[in-house]
C-alpha positions as CSV (number, residue, x, y, z in Angstrom):
1,M,0.0,0.0,0.0
2,P,1.6,3.3,-1.1
3,L,1.6,5.9,1.6
4,A,2.3,9.6,1.2
5,I,3.0,12.4,3.7
6,R,1.1,15.7,3.6
7,M,0.1,18.5,6.0
8,A,-2.8,17.5,8.2
9,R,-6.2,19.0,7.3
10,D,-9.1,20.0,9.5
11,Q,-11.0,16.8,8.5
12,D,-8.1,14.7,9.8
13,A,-8.4,15.9,13.4
14,H,-11.1,13.5,14.5
15,L,-9.2,10.5,13.0
16,L,-5.8,11.0,14.6
17,A,-6.8,9.8,18.2
18,A,-7.5,6.3,16.7
19,V,-4.0,6.3,15.1
20,E,-2.4,7.2,18.4
21,R,-4.4,4.6,20.3
22,S,-3.4,2.0,17.7
23,A,0.3,3.0,18.0
24,A,0.1,2.8,21.8
25,Q,-0.9,-0.9,21.6
26,A,2.9,-1.6,21.2
27,F,3.2,-0.9,25.0
28,T,1.0,-3.9,25.9
29,A,4.1,-6.0,25.5
30,Y,6.4,-3.8,27.5
31,E,6.6,-4.5,31.2
32,G,5.3,-1.7,33.4
33,L,4.0,0.4,30.5
34,Q,0.9,-1.6,29.5
35,W,-1.4,1.0,30.9
36,L,-0.3,3.4,28.1
37,A,-2.3,1.2,25.6
38,S,-5.5,2.5,27.2
39,G,-4.2,5.9,28.5
40,D,-5.0,9.4,27.3
41,V,-4.3,10.4,23.7
42,L,-4.5,13.8,22.1
43,N,-8.1,14.7,21.3
44,A,-9.6,16.2,18.2
45,S,-9.5,19.7,19.6
46,Q,-5.8,19.4,20.4
47,H,-5.2,18.1,16.9
48,Q,-7.2,20.9,15.5
49,T,-4.9,23.4,17.2
50,F,-1.8,21.8,15.8
51,I,-3.4,21.7,12.3
52,G,-4.5,25.3,12.6
53,N,-0.9,26.3,13.4
54,G,0.4,24.4,10.4
55,H,2.3,22.1,12.8
56,A,0.9,18.6,11.9
57,W,1.7,16.1,9.2
58,V,0.0,12.8,8.4
59,V,0.9,9.7,6.5
60,V,-2.1,8.7,4.3
61,D,-3.0,5.8,2.1
62,E,-4.5,6.0,-1.4
63,Q,-7.9,6.7,0.1
64,D,-6.4,9.6,2.1
65,Q,-6.9,7.8,5.4
66,P,-4.2,8.6,8.1
67,W,-1.9,5.8,9.2
68,G,0.5,8.0,11.2
69,F,1.1,11.6,12.2
70,L,3.6,14.0,13.8
71,C,2.6,17.2,15.5
72,G,4.7,19.8,17.4
73,Q,5.2,23.4,18.4
74,D,7.5,26.3,18.3
75,C,9.9,26.6,21.2
76,G,12.0,29.5,20.3
77,E,15.1,28.5,18.4
78,D,14.0,24.8,18.4
79,W,10.9,23.1,17.2
80,H,9.5,20.5,19.6
81,I,7.9,17.3,18.5
82,V,4.9,16.7,20.8
83,E,3.7,13.4,19.3
84,L,4.8,10.9,16.7
85,S,2.5,8.0,16.2
86,V,2.2,5.3,13.6
87,A,-0.7,2.8,13.5
88,Q,0.3,-0.6,14.8
89,A,-0.5,-2.3,11.5
90,V,2.2,-0.4,9.6
91,Q,4.9,0.0,12.4
92,G,8.4,-1.0,11.3
93,E,7.9,0.2,7.7
94,G,9.9,3.4,8.0
95,L,6.9,5.8,8.4
96,G,8.2,7.4,11.6
97,R,11.6,8.0,9.9
98,R,9.8,9.5,6.9
99,L,7.8,11.8,9.1
100,I,10.9,13.0,11.0
101,A,12.7,13.6,7.8
102,E,9.8,15.7,6.4
103,V,9.6,17.8,9.6
104,R,13.4,18.1,9.7
105,R,13.4,19.6,6.2
106,W,10.5,21.9,7.1
107,A,12.2,23.0,10.4
108,Q,15.4,23.8,8.5
109,Q,13.5,25.9,6.0
110,Q,11.8,27.8,8.8
111,G,15.2,28.6,10.3
112,Y,15.0,26.4,13.5
113,S,18.3,25.4,15.1
114,G,17.1,22.0,16.3
115,L,14.3,19.5,16.8
116,T,13.6,18.4,20.4
117,L,11.4,15.8,21.9
118,T,10.8,13.8,25.1
119,T,10.6,10.1,25.1
120,F,11.3,6.9,27.1
121,S,15.0,6.3,27.4
122,K,14.9,2.5,27.4
123,V,12.0,1.5,25.2
124,P,13.5,0.3,21.9
125,W,11.2,2.2,19.6
126,N,11.8,5.4,21.6
127,A,15.2,6.9,22.5
128,P,17.2,4.2,20.7
129,F,15.2,4.9,17.5
130,Y,15.7,8.6,17.8
131,T,19.4,8.1,18.5
132,R,19.7,6.2,15.1
133,L,18.2,9.3,13.5
134,G,20.8,11.6,15.0
135,F,19.1,12.9,18.1
136,V,21.3,13.2,21.2
137,Q,20.1,12.7,24.7
138,L,20.4,15.9,26.7
139,D,21.8,15.8,30.2
140,E,20.2,17.7,33.1
141,H,22.5,20.7,32.6
142,S,21.6,21.0,28.9
143,L,17.9,21.3,29.4
144,G,16.2,24.6,28.7
145,G,13.2,25.7,30.8
146,F,10.7,24.3,28.3
147,L,12.2,20.8,28.3
148,Q,12.5,20.8,32.1
149,Q,8.8,21.7,32.4
150,Q,7.9,19.0,29.9
151,L,9.7,16.3,31.8
152,A,8.3,17.4,35.1
153,A,4.8,17.4,33.7
154,E,5.3,13.9,32.3
155,Q,6.6,12.6,35.6
156,R,3.5,14.0,37.4
157,H,1.4,12.0,34.9
158,G,3.2,8.8,35.8
159,L,5.6,8.7,32.9
160,N,9.0,7.7,34.3
161,D,12.3,6.8,32.6
162,R,11.9,9.8,30.3
163,C,14.6,11.8,28.6
164,A,14.8,14.9,26.4
165,M,16.6,14.6,23.1
166,R,17.7,17.1,20.5
167,L,18.7,17.0,16.8
168,N,20.9,19.8,15.7
169,L,19.7,21.3,12.4
170,Q,22.5,23.8,12.0
171,R,24.9,23.1,9.1
């Protein structure tokens, strides 16, 4: 099935929670994180905000149905990836890499210095995946205020073993 990446549209907003829920099913096999499979996901209103800001991309099939998405926000000189999700049925096919590559090109064109994100440090499809794409784990002293706040908020929501990562976009 050929899949293409495009900017998310208003009509996609109500479909993306199901993609994220599907992606989260991968956690059912990971000890201690099974609860994420039924945890909260971004809702249509939150997706609508990312879409309205021009900060959401989707991977779609020939019928224009989403199979993955990436959304984020401006954080000064860096652009922060809030969520990257790929439906479980198509995980492992390179769609996450393609979404990151698309956003990387866009962020460079917009003049951002880097891409940042927060993720699980030991889950194989999290920090190790991003490391292979060139992201570097930031130590406590390298965190700016935004990333410190993100990690603290995630910990309050029960997300432990989290780290912040950054991909340098400067040539």
